[in-house]
N, C-alpha and C positions, 0 to 999 in steps of 0.2 A: 763704465757706462756713462755716456754723455747725458746730462740732465736736460729736461725741457729748457729751451733757450729763447730769449727775446733778443732779436738783433736790433741794435741801435745804429743808424747811419748818421755819421757826424758831418755836419756842414760848417764846423769851426766855431760853434757857439761856446761861450764861457760856461753855459749851464749843462753841456752834454754829460759831463761826469756826474752831475747831480741827478740827471735822469736815471743813470745806471745805479746810483746809490739808492734812489727811491725804489726802483724795481727790486734790487737786492733785499731791501727792507721787507718786501712782501714774500721773502723766502723763495724767490724765483731767480734763476741764473740768467745773466744777460751778458752780452759782449758789445763793445763799441768798435766799429770799423769805419774807415773813411768812406764817404758816399761814392767815391770813384774806385774803391777796391772791395766790392761786395763779395763776400766769401760764397762758397758753394752752399746752396740752400738744401741742407740735409733735413731728414724728417724730424730731427730734434728742434728745429727752428719753428716755433709756434706762431710768431708774430713779429712785426717790424715797426719800429718807431723812427720817424724822421725828425732830427733835432732842429733847433733854431739855428740862426747864422748871423754873423756880422754883416753879411752881404744883403743886398736887395734883390728880389726876384726880377726887378726891372733892369738890373745892370747887364751890360752886354756880355760880361764874363761871369755871370751868376752860376753857381754850382748846378749841374744838370745831371742827376742820377739816371741810370738805366733801370727803370722799374718794371720792365717787360715781364719778368718772372715773379714779380711780387704783387703789384696792384691787381686786385680782383682774384688773386690766387691764394694770398695769405692775409690774415687780419693786418691792417695797416693804420697807423695813427700818425698824422702830421702835426707837429708842434710849431707854432709861430711861422718861421720860414717854411717849414714842411707843409703847413696848412695852406699857405699862400702859393707854394709851388704846385700842389695838387689842384688848386683852383685855376691858376693862370695857365698852366700848360695842358689843361684838358678842356679849355673852352670858356673859362671865366675871365674876369677883369680885375686887375689889381692896379691901384694908383697910389702915388705919394700922398701921405696924410697931410692935411693942412697944418695940423699940429701933431708933433711926435707924441705918441701915446705910451707913456712910461709911468709905471707905478700901480697903485691899488685901484681896482674897479670892482663893481658888484654886478652879479648876474641879475638882470631884470626880467629875463624870460628863459624858461627851460621847457623843452618839448616834453609833454606828458608821455610816459612809457618809453623814454629814451634808454637804451641799454648802456650807453656811455655815461650818462648823467644820473644813473640810478642812485638814489640816496643823497643826491645833491639838491638843495632847495633854493628857491628864489631869494636873492639877497646875499648868497654866498660870495665871499671875497676872492678875487683872482688877481694875478700879477701880470700886467701888460708890459711889453718891452719891444716896441716895433715902430718903424717909421713909415710903413706902407699899410694900406687898408684894402681888404677884399670888397670891391664895389658890387660885383655881380658874380653869381655862382653858375657853373655849367648846368645844363638842363636837368640832369638827373641828380643834382645835389639838393639837399634839404636842410635848412637852418634848424639847429637844435638848441642853440643858446645865444643870447644877446646881452649886451650891457647898454646903458643909456647912450653911450657914444659909439659903440661898435655893434652894428647889426649882426654881422657874421662872426660871433665869438666862438661858435662851434657848429659843425655840420656833419652830416653823414651822406654817403652815396647810396642811392637806391640800388638794391640787388647785389651789394658788396658789403663786406665787413671792413669798409674803409671810412675813416673819420678824420676830421681836422679840427684843431682848436687854436685860436689866435693867441691865447694866453699861455703862461708857463705853469703847468700843474706841479712841476718838480720843485719849485721854490717854496720856502716856508710860508710866504705871504699868501699863497693860494690855499685857503683854509681846508678845502675839500679836495685838494690835489691828489692826495694819496688814495682817496676813494675813487676818483676818476681813473687813475692809473691801475688800480686793482680791478675796476670794472673791465678795462681793456685787456690787461695782461692775463687775469685769472678767468673771468667770465666769458669774454668775447674770444680771446685767443686760446683759452683752455689750457694754459700752462699750469703744471702742477706746482703748488707752493710747498715743496718739500726739500728745497736746497738749504740746508742748515749747517752750522759748524760741525755737528756730529756726522752728517752725511758726507761733508767735504773731507773730513779726516778719514772716514772709512774708505771712500773712493780713492783718495790720494795715496794712502798707505798701500792699498792694493796695487795701484799703478806703479808706485815706486819699487815695490818688491819685484814686479814683473820686469820693469825697465832696468834696474840695477843688478838684480840677482845677487851673486856673491862677491861682486866687485867692491873695491875700496873707494871711499869718497872722502875728500878733504873739504873743509869749510872754514872760512875766516870769520870768527866771531868778533863782534864789536861791543857786546854788552847791551846792545839795543834790542828793541822789541822784534824787529823783522828777522834778524839773524838768530835770535834766541828761539823764536817759534819755529823757524826753518830747521834748526838743529834738533829740537825735540820731536818734530814730525818725522824727520829722517831717522832719528834714533828708534822711533816706534817701528819703522819699516825694516831697518838693516842693522840695528843694534851697534855692536862694537866695530862694525865695518866703517862707521863714521868717525873721522878724526878731525877734531876741532882745534883750531889754532887761534889764540887770543894774543895779539901783538900790542905791547905798550910802546907807543910812539913818543912818550914823554910829554904829551900834550893833552892828556886826559884830565878829568877833574881830580881834585884832591883825594888821594887814597883809592881812586876808582879801580886801578888794576888789581889791587889786593882784595877789595870788597867784591868785585864781580867774580873773580876766581873762587872766592869763598861761597858765593851764591850758587855757582855752577856745581860745586862739590856734591851737594845733596840731590842733584837732578839726574844722576846716573849718566852724565855725558862724559865722553872720552876727550878731555880738554888738556892742551898743552899751553902754558903761559910763556911768552917770550918777551923779556925786557930788552928792547932795542932803543931805549931813550937816548943814550949818548949818540948813537949813530944818526938818528933823525936830527937832533939838535946841531950836531957838527955839520951836517949837510945844509941846514937852514941858516947857518951863521951868515949875517950880513945881507940876507935876502929880504927885500921890502915889498916887491911886487906880489900882490895876492895870487895871481894866476901862476907865477913862478913857484910860489910856496906850495900851492896845490899840486903842481906837477912833480916837485921834489918829493913831497910826502907820498904821492901815488907810486912814484918810481921806487923809492926806498921800501915802501910796504911790499911791493911785488918781489923785490930782491930778498927781503927777509922771509916773506911767506914762501917763496919758491925754495929757499934754502931749507926751511923746516919741512916742507912737503916732500922734498927729495929724501928725507930720512925715513919716510913711510914706504914700505915695499908695495909694489903693484897697485899704485893709485891710478884709477881710470877716469874719475869724475871730479869736477870742481862744483860744489854747491854754492849757490848765491841766494841772498835774501831779497831778490828783485820782487817788487810788488806791482800791481796793475797800473797805477799812474805812470810808472817808468815805461811800461810797455806802450801805453796809449801815446805818450809823448814821442816815442821813437817812430810811430807810424801815423803821425798826425796828418790832417788833410793836406797841408802845404809842406809836408816833409818835416823833419825835426826842427823845432823852434831855434831861433837864433841863440847862440850860446851866451848865456848871462854869466855862467861860471862853469868850469869843467866839472864833470861828475867826480865825486870824491870816493866812490867805492872802488872795488878791484877794476871795474870797467873793462876795457879791451884786454883780452888775454894775450900776453906775448907769445910769439910763435914757438918759443922754446918750451912752453908748457903745453904739451900735447894731451890735453884733457878735454873730455866731453863735459858739457854744461848741464846741470840739473837745477831748475828753479821752481820748486814746488809751490811757492806762494805767489806766482806771477799772474794769477787771476783774481787776487784779493786786494781790496782797498784797505787802508790802514786800520779802520775801525773793525773790519772783518778779521784782520790778522789778530787783533786783540781778542776777539770773540773765540776764534779758533784756539788761541793760547789758553784762554780760560777753560775751554772744553778739555784741553790736554792736561789741565791741572797745574799750569804754571802760576807761580805766586803773583798776587796782585801788585806787589812791590816792583816786580820786573815788568809786568805788562803795563803798569801805569807810568813808567819812566818817560820823562820828556825826551823828544828827539834831540840828538846831539850830533853836530856835523862831523863827518869823517875826518877832516883835517884837524878836528879838535880846536884847542885854544889858539892854534896858529892863525886862524882867520878871525880871532877875537883879540889878537894883539896886533894893532895896526902899526905897520912898519916892521923893522927888523925884530928878530926873536932872540932872546937870551934866557939863560936859566933863571936869572933874577926876575925878569918880567913874567916868566911862566909861574914862578912861585908866588909873586904878588897877585896875579890874576886868579890862581887857584884858591888863595885865601879869600879874596873878594867874592868869588863865585860861591865858595862854600858857605860863607856867611849869608849870602842872598838866598841860596837854595834851601839851606836848613831853616832860615827864617820863614820862608814860604810854608814849609812843612809844619813848623811849630805853631804858626798862626792859622793853620787849616786852609791855606790858600793854594797849596801846590796843585791840587786836582782841579782847581778852577782855571789853571793856566795850561796852555798847550805846550809852550816852550818858553824857557827863561834862561837868562845867562847874563854875564857881564862882559864889557868890552874895555880894553885898556887903550886909551887914546894916545896918539903921538904928540901930545902937548903937555906942557906943565903950567901950573897956575900959582899965583901968589896966595899964601895963606898965613894965618897967625896961629901958632900953637904955643900956649903959655905966653911968655914974653918975647918969643922969637918969631921972626918972619920966616916962612918956609916957601920953597919953590919946588913943588912936587907934582906927582902924576894925577891925572883926572881919569875916573872910570865912569862909564855909562852903564846903567842897568836897563835891561830889555825884557819885557814880558808880553807875550801875545796870546790871543785866543784864536783858534782855527779848527778846522776839521781834517784838513789834509795838507796844509802848508801852502796851497796854491794862492789863497788869499788869507789875510790875517789882520786883525784889529788889535791895537794896543790895549792892554788890560788896565782898567781904572783901579789900581791898587790903592788901598786907604792911605791918606796922607800920614796918619799916625804910624803906619807900618813903614812907609818909605823913610820917615824921619828917624825911626828907631834903627833901621838897617844902615842908613847913611852914617849915623852916629857911631855904630859898631865898627863899620869899615874904617872910618877915619881914625878911630881910637885904637883899633887892633892891628891894622895893616900898615906897617911902616913903609913910607914912600908914597902914600896916597893922602891928599888933603882936600879933594873935592869929588863929590858924587852927583851925577845928573841922571835923569830918567828919560828914556827915549819914548816919545808919544807919536811916533810915525806909524802909519798903517801900510799894509801891502795890498795892492799897489798904492802909491807910487814907490815907496821904499821897499827893500827886501827885508826878510827877517834878520839875516846876518848882515854885518856891515861890510864884509869883503866877500 
């Protein structure tokens, strides 16, 4: 059964996914679609939100959606660009702002009795991010909110459940943003707020049973949250017909292969562990280019995975832990984004693997995957694990890869991660790790000069990895970890801490 749905039309805003996350927090299901690829408007779609955009409505190539079947027929909320579009293209006037309006503002006027602003009071803080201003509204539009500098901060259309707001209710800085979204989504659009982890599991298990039947399914486990929750959910639906394969590529964290297999033992999963370390390291020998390393790891993984899958009789399906941000990226407004790095999961299925794909988590954001996992009874230790790149330590060893370098980095990484746990800092960090740099530095140990390796420590906070800030770890902690690394890891004599945020840097170095 398809739940009540809010449709979000994406005009390329950096905040579009955040709108979806805020709607989901209201226990209402929503989907993001490009403005120029509007899906069929089924009865489950209760309302539509138009996102912001990096474009100006005044540009000659500005996004121009076909709202014929939406405006005046379904509840509609335009946010920032969406609000300006609904004003300009239906008889209003939009002009370039004399000064770009960006940052915090406060509502100085709210229309009494407004359905959209119910429970929001004068002085409420909102977040502005726009370079154009609505100067005049069409004849049947009515101002419902203003700030000191923006007269048309919010409006409604007489005779329609159509609204526009110039600010971004989805960002944290709009203090009553959740209230405004709830007013629109639940009260105005009438969407049922009953989309919960428990309902998702019930619906998905039922759908998987009907879709897969008695077929056999194979899944590549990584030890991470996405593949683990996918495995447990599938196991609920098809039991031992799910066959999980966990491949050790020799580039995992210290003792991770053994530890993860032990964790899976008590979860009732049908798991086969395959140690292919030597094969991966042999293929990577002498390779320095990060993209080449990724491709080698992807190719060898598929070869190993295919060999193991062929041992299982009558496999019809390949399960993958794809999540919603991956889906959104692949159907973005301007097509898939320019490749920063190749995808590190199974990715494109080779022609010789004639399997159908099942991706039960592909409507969920990362935090929702964790909530579903908790509802399934998966241990917090597994659900709280930091993300770890598919190519593993290969892209944290800059330059060529050797067994010696892997062992050095495993020891450094182990000291850092265990230190975060011991000091109660692990859960304050979204992702952490160490990078082995392709440089050596002069040091002094005892009475001897040394010329040894440099490692960089990296710790970031984020919600989904799309943006990230470096974590301000205590100096005393960094000093302690640096001292342990230099004293305990032979071959390292210098430790540095990466204080770059994303953007402009990425989380990984390669």
